[in-house]
N, C-alpha and C positions, 0 to 999 in steps of 0.2 A: 439590474436594473428594475423597481418596482414601477408599475404602470399606474396612473389615476385614471379614472375612468369617470365620464358624464353621461347620464340616460338622456342626452339629448339626441334625437334622432335626424338622420339624413337622407339623400338618395341622389339618383343615376346623371350621367352626362355631363363632363366638365365644359362648362363655356366659357367662364371667368377664369381667367390663368393665372397661376402661382407667380408667373413675371409681373403682373401688377402689384402683388405684394412687395416684391423684390423692389421695383421702381419706386414705391412709395417708402418702403424702407431707407433705400440710398438716399430719397431726397430729404427725408427726416434727419439726416445726420449733417444735413447742412453744408455748406462750401465756405473754406476760410475760418481761420480762428481754431479749428479742430473740433473735434465732438467726443462726448463720454467713450472712454476706452481708448483715444489716438493719442499717443506721445504728442506735446507741443511742438511745432513747427514740422511735421508732417501729415501727410494726407493718407486718409485711409484708403486701400485698393479699390479701385471699383473696376467690377467683372462686366464685360459688355458680351453680351450673348446675340449673335446674329439672328434675323427673325428666320422662321422657319420655313422653307420654299422648295419646290421641287421643280423641273425641268420638263414637268408634263405639258404639252401645249394647252391652251385654254379650246375648250371645247373639243375634245378628243373624240374622234370617231374610229371604232374598229368594225371588221367583220367577225361575225360569231365563229368561236371555235381557234381565236386566235390569243396570244401573250405578247406583251410590252414591255421591256424593263427602261426605268429611269431613275435617276439619281436624286437624293435628297441632301439639301444644304441646310446648314445653319440648325438652330433650335440645342436640343440636349438629348442625345442617346440614352436609353433605348426607344425606338420608334413603334408605334403599332397604327395598322389601318384597319378601318371599318367600310365596309358597303352598304349602301340604303335600299339596295334590292339585289340579294344574292342570284336571284334568277336572270340576271342581266350582265354583271359582272361581279368577280372578285379580285381581293387584291393580298399578295401577302409581300412583307419586309423582311430581307436578310443582312442587316449592317445597315448603311445607307441605300441598299438597293431596292427599288419598288418596283413590284411586277404585277401588272393589272391583267387578267384574263377576261374575254369575253365569252359569255356563255348563251346568250337568247337576246332577241329583239327587244330594245328600248332602252330606258335611259336610267343612269344610276350616280350617284353621288358617293366617289371615294375620300372619306375623312381621314387625314394622316394625321396623328398627334405625337407629341413627344413628351419626356418625362415630367417634363414642368407643367404640361397642360395647353401650352401652343398647339394651334391645328391649323392645317389648311385644307380646303376642300377640291377638289376635282371633278368635274363634270364628264359624264362618259357617256356617248351616244353607241349603242350595238345595233348593227343591221346584218340580215341576213343575206347571204349573197345570191342571187337569182339562179333557176336554173334547176334547184333542187325541189323535187315534187313534195306534196303534202304528205306528211308519212306520222305513223305513232308507234310507240314500242307496245301498245295492245295488240293482242291476235285480232284477228279477224273474227273467231268465234271465242268467248268467254263467260266463265261463270263467276256471278258474285253471290257471295252469303248474305241471306237476309239481314238487315242491321249490320252490314260491315260496308267498308268502304276498299276500293281498289284504286289506286294511282299511277300512272303511266306519262310518258311526256310525248309531248307533240311538236314538230318540227318541219323545217323546208316548208315550200309553199310561200305565202306572203303573209306576215304578221298585220294584224291580229287575228287572233282564234275566237271561234264561237262555238258551242255545242249544244245541241237539242236530243231530245229523245221523243221517240213515237209514242210512247206512254209513260209519262210519269207518274202514274200509280204502280209501276214494275219497279224503275230504277230514275235516279234523278241524278244526270250528270253536269258538272260545274268545270270551268277552266279558270285556274289561278296562274296568269302569265303562260308559261307554256308547260305547266303540268295539268293533266285531265284527271280529274276525279270522279269515279262514278260511285254511287252508294245504294245498293239493294235497298228498295222499301219493300217491296211484297213479291212473292213466290209465284213465276211466270217468264215470261219472254219480251222483250222489246229490242226496238233499233235504236243504237246511237249515232248520230252524225256529226261528225266534225268539219267544219267550215272555216277556208281562211278567208282573208278580206277580199279577194279576186273570185271568190265563188267555188274554188275547186272543192272537193269533198272527200271524205274518207268513213266509211260505214262499218260498224262494228253490229254484229248479232249478239246482243247480251241474254243470258238467263240467270235468274235468281233463285237460288234454292235455298235449302234450309241451313241450319248453323251446323257447326262440324261438331260432332260429339267430343271428339280430342283433339288436340292441335297437330299439325301436322308438321313430321319431325323426319330425318335421315340420319344413317350413320356417318355420314360425310361430315368433316370439320367445315367450320364456316372460312376456310382458307386452306387450300390445298396445291400440293405439286404433282405433277404427271410428268413423266421422261416420254421425250419426243418417241414416237412409234411406241408406246406402252399404253395399258390400260390399267383402270384402276377401277373396282366396281363397290356398290355401297347398296345399301336396303334403303327401303321407304316402308311409311306408316303414318297413321293418324289421320287427321283431316278428313276428307269425303272423295274415296276412289271413284271414278280412275283418275291417275296422275298422268300427268306429261312432265318430261326434262327435255328443255331445249338450250342450245348453246347461243351466246350472243354473237359469238363470232365463229363459224364452221371451219375458218381458215388457220385457227389457232387449237380449237378440241372440236370432236364430234362426240355424240352421246347417243346411245342405243339404252331402250328401257324396256322393263316387262313389267306385268303388274305390281310386282312388290322389290323391284331392284334397278338399279341404272348403272351402266358403265361409261366413263368418260375414256376416250382416245386421243393421246396426245398428237396433233397433225403438222402443226409449226411453231415453232418458238415465238413466245408471247404470251401476253395475258388476256381473258376474258371473264366471262362469268357463266355459271350454271344455272338455270331457272327452274326450280321444284315449282310446280304448280297443281294444285287439287282442284276437283270439279266444283267445288264452291268459291273457288277465286284465291284462297290462301295460297301464300307465295313463300319461298325459302330462295335467297341468293348466295352462291357459293363462289367464291374469287377461287379463280384457276388460272394458274402460273404452269407454261408447259416448257420444261426446260431441254437439257442437251442431250447425253447419253442415258442408257437406262439407268437406273441406278441398281447400285449392289442390293442382295437381300439385306434385309433389317435385323439385326442382332444382338443379341449381349451376353456378357458371361456371367450374369448373375444367374442363381439358380431360379428353375422353374418354382420351387417350394422352399422356404426359407422361416426355419424356427426362431424366434428372438426372445428376450427378457425385456419385459417393460421398462421404458425408461432408457434403454440402448439405442444405438445406431449402426447400421449395417451398410459395407461399401466403402470407397466407392467404387460402381459397377460401371463398365464401359459398354459405352453405345457405339455401333457402328454401321454402314449401310443406310438404307432409306434416303429420304429426303429432310434434311433439317429444315426448320428447328424442332427438336424433340418438345413433348409436354409430357403431363403425367396427372393420372387422378388414382383416386381409392373408391373403393366400393363402401369404405367407411373409415373416415379420416379420423373419428375419434379412437380408433384402435391403432392405426397404421398409415402414413404417409411418406408421399415420396417428394424429393427437390431435385429436379434436373439444372446442370449447370453444364452447359456445352455439351461434351461428348461423353459425360460420367452423370450417373444419379446415386442419389444415397436414400436409405428407407430409415425412417424413424417409428420405434414403437411406443406407443403411449400407454395402453391399458390392457388387461387381457381380453382375448377374444379373437377372431379369425377375420382376415381383410384380403382382397387381392389388389394388388397395385397392378395398373396396366400405364406402360410407358408407349406413347403414341409417335409417329412422324407425320410429317404434314401432308403425306399421301393419304393417311388413316391405318396404315399397319401397325397392328398392336402386338406388344409382347406383355404377357402378365406373368406376376410373380404372387403365388397364394403364401401370405404371410399369417403363422401363429403366433400369437403373444400368449405368453404362458403366465404373465404376471407377477412374476418375482423381479427381481434387479431392482435398478435405482431409479424408477419411475416417479417417486415423490420424494426422492432425495434432493441434497442442494451442495453434493461435494463442489460440484463446478461453476456454481452461482457464487460471482463475486460483487453484481450489482444490480440495480433494478431501475428500469426508467419508466415514468408516467406521463402519458401525454392527454389532456382533456380536449373535449370537442368543443368547447366553451370555457369561458372565463367567469362566468358566473351562472348560476339557476333560479328562473325565474321561479316565484313563490307559489305560482298558479298550477292547478293541477294539468297532468299532460304534460308536464314541462319536463326535459331529461338531458343529462350529459353522459357521454360515452365516453371510456377510456381506452387507449392503447398501453398496454403494458408488455414492456422487452425486458427478458432475464439475459445477462450477459456476463461472461467469465471473465477472468484477469485479463484474457488478451483483448478483450472488447468483441468476442464471440458469441452471436445469439448461442443459447443454450435451450435446447427442445426439451419436451416430457418432463417440466416441472410444473408440479402443483403449486399454484399461488393461491393464497387464502386471502379474501379481500373483508374488510369490515369498513364501518361508517360510524362516525360518531351520533348521526341521526338521518333522516330520510330512510329511502329504501334503497336497496342494490338489486339491480336485477341482473340474472344471470351469473351469480355467485356462488349458488347452491344446487348441484354440488361443485366441489371445488373445482376451478377450470383449469386446463393442463395447456403449458405453453406449446405453440405448433412447430411444425419445422423452423421456423425461421425465430424460433425462441419468443413467438409475442401471442398476447391474448388481447383480441378486440370485441369480446362478447359480454362486456360487462358496463352497467350503466347505472346511474344515480337518479332517483326522482325526488321530490321533496317530501314526499308522504303526505300526511295527513296535517302536517304540521305547517301552517301558514304563516310562521313568525320568520323573519329577517334574522339570518345567523349565519356562522361558519359550520359548514360540513368537512370533517377533517376524514379524507378515504385514506386507509392504509394499504398497504399491497405488502404481504409478508411470504417468506420463503425461508424457513430454517430461522437462523439467528437473524435474518436480511427485513429490514421493514424500510419501506418508501412511502411516504406521505403526502398527499396533496390537499390543498384547502379550496374547496368552492364556496364561494360566497352566495347565500341564499337571499335575492334580493327583489325590490319591487312592493314589497307589501306598505302602505302607508296607513295614517290617521289624520282626518281631518276635522277640526272643532269649530263650529258654527255658532256665533251668538252675537251679542251688542259687543262693540269696543268700549264702551262709554256707559256709566250708572249713575245714579243718583245715591248720593250718601245715605247710609242707613234703608236704602231701600228695601222691598222686600225682595223674597227669592228670585233672582234672574236665571230663566232657561237656557242653556245649554245643550248642544247635541255633538256628539263623536260618532263619527262614522269609520269603521275599519273595512278595507277593501284589499285584495291579494294584487299580484302583479297584472292580471287581466281584468281588472277593475270587478272582479267578484266580491259579493259583500261576505264578510267573514263572520258567522254566527258564532256565539259563545265566547268570545273572547273576552278575559277579565282586562281590567284597563285600569291602572291605577291615578287617582287625582291628586294633585296638588297646585299649592298657590304659593307665592312670596310670603304673604299673610298668611300662617297656617291657621286652619279651622274655619276658613270661610267657605270652603267646599261642604256641601250640606253631607256628602258622603265620601268615602275614602275609595272606595272601587266601583267600577258598574261593569256589568256584562253586556255584549252585544245582544239583539234579537237576531231573528231570521233574516232580517233584511241589512244585519251589518251595523244597525246605531244603537245608540244608547243615550237617554237623556241623563242631566244632573242638573243640580243647583246650585247658584252662587249668592250669596248674600253680602253686599258691601258693606264696610264699617263706617262710623259715624266720622268722618274725616276726609279730606280731600288729598289723594294718593292715587298712584299707578300701581295695581296688581297685574300679574301674570299667572293664568291658570294654564297647567299643564297635565297633559293625558300621556301617560307611557305604558307601551306593552308591544308584545309580538316583535320586539327587537327596533321598536323605534318611537317614535314620540312626535308630539306637536303641542303647541303652546298657542295662546292668545292673551294679548294685553289687552287691561281693562282700564281706563280712565275713570276714576270715581271722585266724583263731585257736586255739586247742586246742580250741573249741568247734565242734561241727558241727550245724547246725539245718538240715534239708532237709527236702522231699516224698518221701513214699513214694508216696502216692496221691491224684490220678489222676496219670498220666504225664503229662510236658509235651506240649502240641499234641493232646490227646485230645479227639475227638468225644465229647461226651455227650448221650445222648437228653433231649430237653424233656420235662418232666413227671414222671421218674423219679428217684429218690433215688439219689444218688452218693457213695460213701465217699471222704472226705479225711482221709488221716494224713500227720503230721510225725512225725519223728525226732529228739530232742535227744541229743547225745553229746559228751563229753568225751574226748579221744583215740578210742579205740574202744568205751568203755562208755556204755551208754545211761544216761540222767539220769532218775530218777523223781520225781515229786512238781513237776515245772516247769509253772506256769500256762501255757498258750498262748492267745492272743487271734485269732480268725479272721475275715476279710472277704472280702467278693468285689465286683465291679463289677457283678453280674447274678445273680439269682435270691437265695434265703434260705439262710443258713448256720444250722445247729441243731444243738447249741447254739452259739452264738457265742464260748464258752470251753471249755476243757478242760485236765484236768492230766494230764502224761505218766503211764504205768506203770512198772512195774519194768525194761522193756526201751527206755525212753525215749520211747514213741510215745504219741501222742495221735491220738484217733479222733472227727469231726465227720461229720456229711452235710450236702450240699446240693443243693437242687432248683430249678429254673427252670421257668416257663411260658412264657417268651418264648426266642426264639431269638436266637444272635449271639455275639460272642467276650466269653470272661470272663477278668477275672485274678484268682486266689484268692490272697491273702495272710496269711501267719501272723508272730505277732511272741511273743518271750519275752523279756522284759528288754531287752536290745540288741540279740540276735538277730533279724535278719528275714529272712524268704525269700517267693517269689512263684513262682507259675507262671501260664503263659497255656492255655486250652482254648477248645474253642468247643461252644456248646449248638445243637444241630441239630434240627429238625422232622423226622421221617422220615415221615410217613402224611399224605399228598396228602388235602385234602377238596374244595377250590375250584382253578378256573384261568379267570383272567380275561385275554380276549385283545381288543386295541386293533390298529386299522390306524391309521397316522397317515403322511401325510392319507387322507382318507375319498373324497377324489374325484384322479383324475389321470388324465390325457390317454393315448390309445392309444400304443403304439411302432409306428410304422410303419417296414417294410422290415427287420423283424427286430431293430430297435435295441433297447437297454435302459435308455435314459437316464432314462425316466420310472418310478418305483418308489414301494411304500408300505410302510414298517416294521410288520411283524405282531409286537407285542411281547406276551408273556403273563408271568403273574406266577402260581405256585403257591403255595398257602397249606392248612396245615392247618385244623381246626377253630376254634382257638383265635385265627386269623389269624396265625401264623408262617410266614415264609417256608420252604419245602422246598426244598433243594438237590439236587442231582444225579437230578433226574427227566427223564427223556427226554419231548420232547414231540414227536407228531405233527403235522405241518400238512398239511391236505386242503382242495381247492376242492370244495364242495359243489355250488357253481354258478358257472359263469365263461363268460359270453357272449363275453369278450375274446378267449378262446384264450391264457390267459397260464400264467406258471409259477411255483411258488413255490421259492426258491432259499435255504439247503436245506430238503429236506423236513422234517428233524428237527434238533432243537437240544436242549441238556443244560442245564437251571436252573443258574444260579450259586448263591453264598452268600445272595445276594438274592431267591432264588426265580424270577429272571428269565431269560428268553432271547429272543432275537429272529431273525427271518429276513426275507426279503425277497418280496414280491409283484411279479413284473414285468409287468405287462399286455400282452396281445396288440396286435394292429391293430385290432381292431375295438371299434366304442364298445357301449356298456348301457345299460340302462332304470335308472333310480335305483335303488340299492342292488343292481344286477343280478349284482354278486359276492360270492357267500356263502363265508366261508373259517372253517373249524373247526379248533380246535386242543383234541388229545385226549392227555393223561396216559396214556403207554404201558402203564407196570403197572397202570393204573386205569382202563380205556376207557370207564367210564360218566361220568367228570369231564371235561367236555367245555364249551367258550365259543364262539361263534360271532361274526363280525364281518362287517361288511356293507360294500363299497367301491363306488364308481361310476367306470366309466370312459366319460368324457365330453369332448369338444372344447369343452364349455360349461363348464367347472367353472374356479373360481376359485382361485387357489395365494396362499395367505397365511403371510408370514413375519413372526416377531415379534424386534425389536430391543430391546435394553435398554440404557441409560445407565451410564456407568461412573462416575456421581456419586450422591450420595444427598444429599437436600435435607432440613435441618430446618426443619421448619413450626413448633415452637415448643419448649417446654421438656419436653414429652410425646410429640409425635409425628416421625417420618420421613414422607418422601415420596419414592420410587422412580420415576423417567419411564421409560415404555416406548413404544414405536411400531410399529404395523401397517405392512406393505406389502403391498399385494394387486395382482396380475395376473390377466389371463385367459390361456386356454391359449396364445396367441400371444406372451407374454411383455409384452404391452401393458399399461399401467396401467390398474386397473380403478375410474374415479371413482365417486363419489355412491353406493359401497355401503355398506351398513350391515352393519358388523359386530359381532355379540354376544360381549361380554367376560364372563367368569366366572371366580370363583378356587374352587378346592377344595383342601383340604388335605391333605398327604401324609403327614405326620410330626411329632412333636414331641419335643423332649429335656426331660430333666430332671436335677435336679442343681443345681450351683454354679459361678461362675467364680472364678478366681484372677488376683491382679496379678501378672504373671510376665515374666521375660526372653524377649523375642525374639531367637533366634540364626540365622544363616543357614546352610541345609544344610553340612553339613561344615566348619562354622567354629565356635570358640569364641569368636567376636568378639560382644560384645554389642550390639545393635541399638539397642533402646529397651525399656522396660516398657510392658506393655498386659495388658487384662484378656482372659483367653483361658479356654478349657476347662478345668476342673478335674475334679473328679470328676463324670461327666455319662454318660448313658446317652440310646439314640434308640428311641422307641416309634411303632407303626404308627397311624394314625389310627383312632380308634374306630368312626367312622361307618361302617361296610363297606359300606353300599350308596349312599352319598353322598346320603341323602334328608333329613338333618337331624333326623330324629327318633330319640328313644332308642328301641330296641327289643329283645326278649331277644338276650341273648347279646353285646351292644355294649359295654356299661358294663363293660370289663375290669378297672378299678380300683376298682368299686363305690364312686362317690362320688356318684351319681344324675345324672350329666351325661357328654356326649359331651366328648370331648378329642381335639385342642385347641379344637373349636368353628371359627370362621373368625375369627381376629384380625387383618381387613384388609378394607379396602375398594377397589373398582378405579372410577375414575371418570374419563370418564362410561362407564356401563353398554353403551351402544351406540356404537360410534365411525362415526362417517361419513368416507370417504375424501376426499380432495381429488382435484383435476385430476390429481395425479402418484400417486395411488393411496395417500397416505400418511395415516395416520390418529394422533394423538396420545392417550395415556391415561396415569394414572398411578395407582400402589398406595399407600396410606396406612395406617399402622399404629402403633401406640404404641410407645415406646422399650423398654417393658418385656417385648415379646415379640421384641425383636432376638437373633439368634442361637439362639432355640429353636423355631422353627417353618421347617418348609419346606412351599411352595405350588405348586400347579400352575395357571398361567394358561392360560385356552385363547380362542381366537378363533375363531368360528365365522359362517359366510354362508351364504345359501341363494341357488341359482341354477337356473331350470330345476328346481325339484323336488328338485335335489341338495344336499346340505350340504357344504363344504370347511371345513376345520378344520385348526388347528395348535396345538399344547402346546409349552410350556416350563417347566421346574421351575426354581425360585429359592429363595432361602433370605432370611429377613427378616435385611437387614444392619445394623450400627452404624457411625457415622463413626469414623474414626480418631482423630478430636479425642475423643471421649468415650470409644475404649476405652484411650487413653495417659493420662486424666486420673486422678491419683491418687484421685479423690471416688468414693464406691461409687455406681455405675451403679445406673439405675431396673431393667437386667436382671441384676443380682448372684445373684439366684436364680431359677430358673425359674418362671414364673407357673403350671406345672403339677406344681411339687411338687419336692421335694429327695431324695426314696427313690429310689434308682436301680432299684427294681422297677417294670415297668411295671402290673403288677398291684395295686399300692399306691397310694391315693389321697393319700399324705404326701407 
């Protein structure tokens, strides 16, 4: 099923429910007499859905450390629960069972929502049982590296807690709920004192040292099992010696250590943590499980050395003993890699060379297999390949530089089994393919995820066809390049036989950046009136042309085409001249400042008094909305907008009409938000630059408007990887956004061991930090989306997604828990219209469809994304946050299969289609490091619904039809 998309964006946390739409729809069907589509004499079925409720008592109070279970009734499954303060309480749902767990003292609100958007809130108060002395998980003596932070828990005593330092020039402590954070400022020593509300205190001796030259590491896996009464040993390195290794519960496991190693002894059956800490305060947490009997020795029937031909598979080899689960890695996964399935593993040879396969049990015991690949064989053949599948990370590609779409390509045989070691050739009709040369080879899962597409230097709107070929098999996928637009400014009326009238056209890409050197074609309904046939845009993306009206009364249409798109303006030619005096076309208008708007009505060269003029604008408020021309034929009003973005100002008097385009711009930056994606990257060995993380910022003013033309400086506050930032500065576009790249060096770091700071150059106090991890243990997550949309029922759509997770060697990461979340980005207001779709540069009618009519886009009101209405967030003063979160993702936690894949779906009401833009985030933890990936997408509608002449559920925006983002209407 094809999908119709509209670039009207939307954002976070659903407050108004789809049930409102259902009630309105049922009410519209009438009662009695039948309605359209209902046989005479029968009544349409009415489905009554009970209110969403729970049996949680009002004002629930719990002691810390407990759980209680309750039942959900009514509403529509599946349900989801969120907590406003995770340091106080958490909530989980299994079917209709709601479980609330108490964490620490304080208050939290649990919000329970159903699939249709209904919700019910529960207030929870958590108290701390008296009698427990004030304590902290921080050691009495600790070391923190300069310019780093360490976090610990505080409990017992009587909340609330406070903390001070005897010398804040050395270290600055802070309390966030029950979390203690100590930041090293300068080298030296100080005392940190924790105090509860009754005056009880705990003192910590804090030493601040220098930064670690390399990241702290250990040969122990992040999660391991030790048999009771047995010992497992591991090595230590990196960081700043000396090291300490402690057990969180010595009743479960005890630990002994030497300067460069430590041993874990299983004391009692259960689970605990081993904490590895260096003298600079860097830590590694290891999950330790102590089981029953001592495990048998870990062994395999695989040979210790193995010779293979490229493109062949060896095994399955059997694994026995040790402690499951088993995992594998390769010293060079480009040459050979292994896949573990239960008690067996197979080895796949890719190309000539040598690599060592290591199979590891959960205690860290290792079995190596030295593999030599001679380069002969079927490594590039396709005798087993029967089909190719392609998934794209996005349904379209923005035309602005820096945009990209990544692909997941899977090769299968006739039995739908993944085929490894197959060379897949990629080609594209335009744009630039990254990762396609040299020809990539499918991994052990038969997949390739290293190829991506950028728009290249061509900024035109177009379709890029990407081909994946293996032998005689070819699979294609079409990626639309979108976002480039043309804008014409100039008078909408002219005097007959007047001298040449001046018009301007501006070309901009999807990011609002000007496009220079674009050749644009001019035409008009009465050919020959345009003074030139083509124009070329200058460095500002603009070009001017002249138009000479004929000596008659008529309406002409001026059309500019190029860059895969077009724009037009109608000009009414008569002896009457109706045009704008102020503002000038293309003007940049300051947000929040009253601007003068003037039009002049003339017959011949004489201004006409007493002519009523009506004014309107697609952004802001015109006051008054009408005026009467004075003696000189001039009518004056004013306009003001509190939001940034393009605006079209229109005026009409009788049959005379004119319009101009301008742009509201925010000029005073107030906030900056920096994000790193992905948050974990492997190091670049040998001076390479393949592994990178995008550093993206958005600069806004106090009202949340994006601020353009701001120079942002990027600085590495700490970077143990010895990496680089390229370039070091960037200028925000019309969306307030700017992006640079972090390229890690050859060294690994501790979790969040890289700190990047973005600073607005002209306002150096406006900063934002992002943290990254450079680690060989990191997971790499890709998100793919289907190009189809499922109609669940008469009110609901469902969009399918898939995550693909690999480790640092490119091998699939099986049985990984990937947490999925949705956040709103923006929402649209206005109404759709039933219009004709035409191909760019063509007048051939393709079809009729519901498209954007008079619309505008507004940013998410929930500025800090916490779901709680706070001062300054309710911009339209309607008492709620918009857009809320009008969609659910299911499942919330995806477990990857043996090939590293996991499926999920996003479901939403039809009335929100085309009016909401969301961000889907996938994240997972490994070795204490969070890996994540995000993708932006619009809530779509099916082409069948878009083409139907019946008024659709999303005819009007559920967020209002007034085009001002500050209006609740």
